[in-house]
C-alpha positions in Angstrom: 4.4 -26.6 0.0 1.0 -28.4 0.5 -1.2 -29.5 -2.3 -4.7 -31.4 -2.0 -5.3 -33.6 -4.2 -8.9 -35.0 -6.1 -9.3 -38.8 -4.5 -10.3 -41.6 -6.4 -13.4 -41.6 -4.6 -14.6 -38.3 -6.3 -12.8 -35.4 -3.7 -13.2 -32.6 -4.8 -13.9 -32.9 -8.8 -17.9 -32.1 -8.3 -16.5 -28.4 -7.1 -15.6 -26.2 -10.6 -19.7 -27.1 -11.5 -20.8 -26.4 -7.7 -22.6 -22.6 -7.0 -20.1 -20.2 -5.1 -21.8 -21.1 -2.1 -22.0 -24.3 -2.0 -17.6 -24.7 -3.2 -17.6 -22.7 0.2 -19.3 -25.2 2.1 -17.4 -27.9 1.1 -14.0 -26.2 1.0 -15.0 -25.0 5.0 -15.7 -28.7 5.8 -12.8 -30.4 4.7 -10.6 -27.5 5.3 -11.9 -26.5 9.1 -9.2 -29.3 10.6 -6.1 -28.2 8.7 -6.7 -24.4 9.9 -8.0 -25.0 13.4 -6.2 -22.7 15.0 -5.5 -20.6 12.8 -7.5 -16.7 13.0 -9.6 -15.0 9.7 -6.6 -12.8 9.2 -4.3 -15.1 9.5 -5.9 -17.4 7.3 -6.4 -14.7 4.9 -2.0 -13.5 4.7 -1.4 -17.4 4.9 -3.4 -18.1 1.6 -1.9 -14.7 0.0 1.1 -15.1 0.9 1.4 -18.5 -1.1 2.6 -20.4 2.0 0.2 -22.7 1.4 -1.5 -24.2 -1.8 -4.3 -25.3 -2.5 -4.9 -24.3 -5.8 -7.3 -27.0 -6.7 -9.5 -25.3 -4.0 -9.4 -22.1 -4.9 -9.1 -21.5 -8.4 -12.7 -21.3 -9.2 -13.4 -19.0 -5.6 -14.8 -15.1 -6.3 -12.3 -12.9 -4.0 -15.9 -12.3 -2.0 -16.5 -16.0 -1.6 -12.9 -16.5 -0.8 -13.0 -13.8 1.9 -16.2 -15.1 3.7 -14.5 -18.9 3.4 -11.7 -17.3 5.1 -14.5 -15.6 8.0 -16.4 -19.2 8.0 -13.0 -21.7 8.7 -12.2 -20.9 12.2 -16.0 -21.2 12.9 -16.4 -24.7 11.7 -16.4 -27.4 14.9 -16.3 -30.6 13.9 -20.4 -31.6 14.5 -20.7 -29.2 11.6 -19.0 -31.2 9.3 -22.0 -33.5 8.6 -24.5 -30.5 9.3 -26.3 -28.5 6.7 -23.8 -24.6 7.5 -25.5 -22.7 4.8 -27.1 -20.6 7.6 -23.6 -19.8 9.2 -22.3 -18.4 4.9 -25.9 -16.9 4.8 -24.9 -15.0 7.8 -21.2 -14.2 7.4 -22.2 -12.9 3.3 -25.2 -10.3 5.2 -23.0 -8.9 7.5 -19.6 -8.6 5.3 -18.4 -4.7 5.0 -15.8 -2.8 4.8 -14.1 0.1 6.3 -10.5 2.2 6.5 -8.7 3.4 9.4 -6.0 6.0 9.2 -3.1 7.1 11.8 -1.8 10.6 10.4 2.1 9.5 11.5 4.1 13.3 10.8 3.2 16.4 10.0 5.8 18.0 7.1 7.0 15.4 4.7 10.0 15.6 2.5 9.3 15.5 -1.3 12.3 16.2 -3.9 13.4 20.2 -4.2 11.8 21.4 -7.3 14.4 24.3 -7.7 16.9 21.4 -8.5 14.6 18.1 -8.8 16.4 16.6 -5.7 19.7 17.1 -7.6 20.9 19.0 -4.6 23.3 21.2 -6.9 21.8 23.8 -10.0 23.4 25.1 -13.0 26.2 27.3 -12.2 24.8 30.7 -14.0 27.9 32.6 -14.8 29.2 29.9 -16.7 29.1 27.4 -19.5 30.2 23.9 -18.1 32.7 25.1 -15.3 33.9 28.3 -18.0 33.7 31.9 -18.4 35.7 34.2 -20.8 38.6 35.8 -20.7 38.9 39.2 -19.0 42.0 39.4 -20.2 42.2 38.9 -24.0 38.3 39.0 -24.4 37.8 35.7 -25.6 40.7 36.3 -28.5 43.1 34.0 -26.8 45.8 36.6 -28.1 47.3 39.7 -26.2 48.4 43.2 -27.9 51.9 41.7 -29.5 49.2 38.8 -30.8 50.9 36.6 -28.3 49.0 34.0 -26.5 46.8 35.6 -23.9 49.3 34.5 -20.2 46.0 34.1 -18.4 44.3 31.8 -20.4 47.1 30.7 -21.7 46.0 31.0 -26.0 42.4 29.4 -24.4 40.0 32.3 -24.7 38.8 30.9 -21.6 39.0 30.6 -18.3 38.0 28.4 -15.3 34.5 30.0 -13.6 36.0 31.7 -10.1 31.8 31.4 -8.8 31.8 26.8 -9.1 35.3 26.3 -9.2 34.7 25.4 -13.0 32.1 22.5 -11.6 29.7 24.2 -14.1 27.3 23.5 -11.0 26.5 25.1 -7.9 24.7 23.7 -4.7 21.0 24.7 -4.6 20.2 27.7 -1.9 16.7 26.3 -1.3 17.5 22.7 -0.2 20.8 23.5 0.3 22.4 20.0 -1.4 20.3 17.7 0.3 17.9 17.3 -2.3 14.5 17.7 -0.5 12.3 20.4 1.3 9.7 19.9 4.1 6.1 20.1 2.3 4.0 21.5 5.5 1.3 21.2 3.7 1.5 17.2 3.7 1.2 14.6 6.4 2.5 11.1 6.2 -0.8 8.8 7.0 -0.5 5.1 6.8 -4.2 3.4 5.8 -5.1 0.5 6.2 -8.1 -1.3 4.5 -10.8 -4.2 6.0 -13.3 -5.9 5.7 -15.3 -7.4 8.8 -18.7 -9.2 9.6 -18.7 -7.9 13.5 -21.7 -6.2 13.8 -20.4 -4.3 17.4 -17.5 -2.2 14.6 -20.2 -1.3 11.9 -22.7 -0.2 15.0 -19.7 2.0 16.3 -18.8 2.6 13.3 -22.2 4.2 12.1 -22.0 6.6 14.7 -19.1 8.6 13.4 -19.1 10.7 10.1 -16.0 11.0 7.8 -12.7 12.0 9.5 -14.0 10.7 12.9 -11.3 10.4 15.4 -12.0 7.2 17.1 -10.1 6.0 20.0 -8.4 2.9 19.0 -9.0 1.1 22.1 -12.0 0.8 21.5 -11.7 -1.5 18.5 -8.4 -3.3 19.4 -9.7 -6.4 19.9 -12.2 -6.8 17.6 -9.7 -5.7 15.2 -7.4 -9.0 15.9 -10.8 -11.5 16.2 -12.1 -13.7 14.0 -14.7 -11.6 12.9 -12.4 -8.9 11.0 -10.0 -9.3 8.2 -7.3 -6.3 7.4 -6.7 -6.6 3.8 -3.6 -4.0 3.4 -1.4 -1.4 4.9 0.1 1.5 3.2 1.8 4.2 3.8 1.3 7.4 1.4 1.0 11.6 1.6 -2.1 13.7 1.8 -2.8 17.4 2.3 -6.5 16.7 4.0 -4.9 15.3 7.6 -3.7 18.6 8.9 -6.3 19.3 10.8 -5.0 16.1 13.3 -2.5 15.6 15.3 0.0 13.4 15.2 -1.0 9.7 16.1 -4.7 10.6 15.6 -6.8 7.8 13.9 -9.4 8.0 11.7 -12.5 6.3 10.2 -12.7 6.8 7.1 -16.2 5.6 6.1 -18.1 2.2 6.4 -19.7 0.1 3.4 -22.3 -2.5 3.5 -21.8 -5.6 0.6 -18.9 -6.7 -2.3 -19.0 -3.7 -3.8 -16.0 -2.4 -2.3 -14.1 -4.8 -3.3 -14.1 -3.3 -6.4 -12.3 -0.7 -5.1 -9.8 -2.0 -2.6 -8.7 -4.4 -5.7 -6.3 -1.8 -6.9 -4.1 -2.4 -4.0 -5.1 -5.4 -2.4 -3.9 -8.7 -4.5 -5.9 -11.6 -4.2 -3.7 -13.0 -6.6 -2.3 -16.3 -4.8 -4.6 -18.5 -8.1 -5.0 -17.3 -11.1 -8.4 -16.9 -11.2 -8.5 -14.1 -8.6 -8.9 -11.1 -10.5 
């Protein structure tokens, strides 16, 4: 693991006392060479995966400024290291927005069978733990001569024929599989993004919630230095039955950084102790 240290000439020692904007500007200048050639999305994933550790620099950055830094680093030129790049910081900050895309993967989702709780079998309705009362002796265990019943050997109970003495039968609802297909559910893959790409934002503003988009319309933008894929996950939903499998849907756009509170429930920006 590589870790940046303070140097004797001051290094990053004043970082904790600087305003957030100045921290990002200072750090972006110092790290631009280290991340040369990486996209914003790659930088975000490298740090989030802890493949590299810069605790001395990042532990005091807020989530929003960490993301601004990821956008800034690929844009820093050699000449920027000795010039004022506050304008670049402000441009990124003012362009920031979030959006979510949902891909409809398939309709009909296997869910746990409600009749057997996913076990695949149910208790036999004809017996008690695999045994039934002996019909020959009525459960007494004796015959008319007060000898042990030959049918049950004096026990009063015999093995249940319905379940072969197991006490359980195969569930008729799921045929022993433990699952049933719920045709009212769809399997979907939502993806949460943050971006500073004004073209994406303008295109998305033309779409209403649940608007089907042509994925190739934004495919290049999603892999650019202007967009970060925060998180992908899979879930089930009943809201997408009217769409075709393979459809990619836009679920709204949101300007500013308020989205991080909502997205933070799923996105673990916890590379460093103050990322909360």
